[in-house]
C-alpha angles and dihedrals in degrees: 000000000000134000116205090344094307127101115252090238093063097081090052092050091049091049090049091051091049090050091050092048090050091048091050090051091049091048091049091053091046091049091051091050090048092051091049092051091047091051090050091050092048090050090050090048090053089051092050091048090051090049090048091051090050090049092049090051091050091050091050091050091047092050090048091049092049090049091049091048091051090050092049091049091050090049091049091049091050091052097041120104104238091212093060121090117245094225 
């Protein structure tokens, strides 16, 4: 059956197409937002990894310095005259 020369189904098809176009637009916006958030998270992860590497390096240097200090103290004790006062 036709209405004004057009099938009655045509308005429903047009509405469905508009709904699909709107849904595609919404999904495109959501995808862009998701990609932006993901990029931000990856950037933050890179920053955290860099900070962790810097912290690991600082710990290694501290351990090495403590080891060197212990060696220097042992060397000083070995060279010190036990009969002399410390101060």
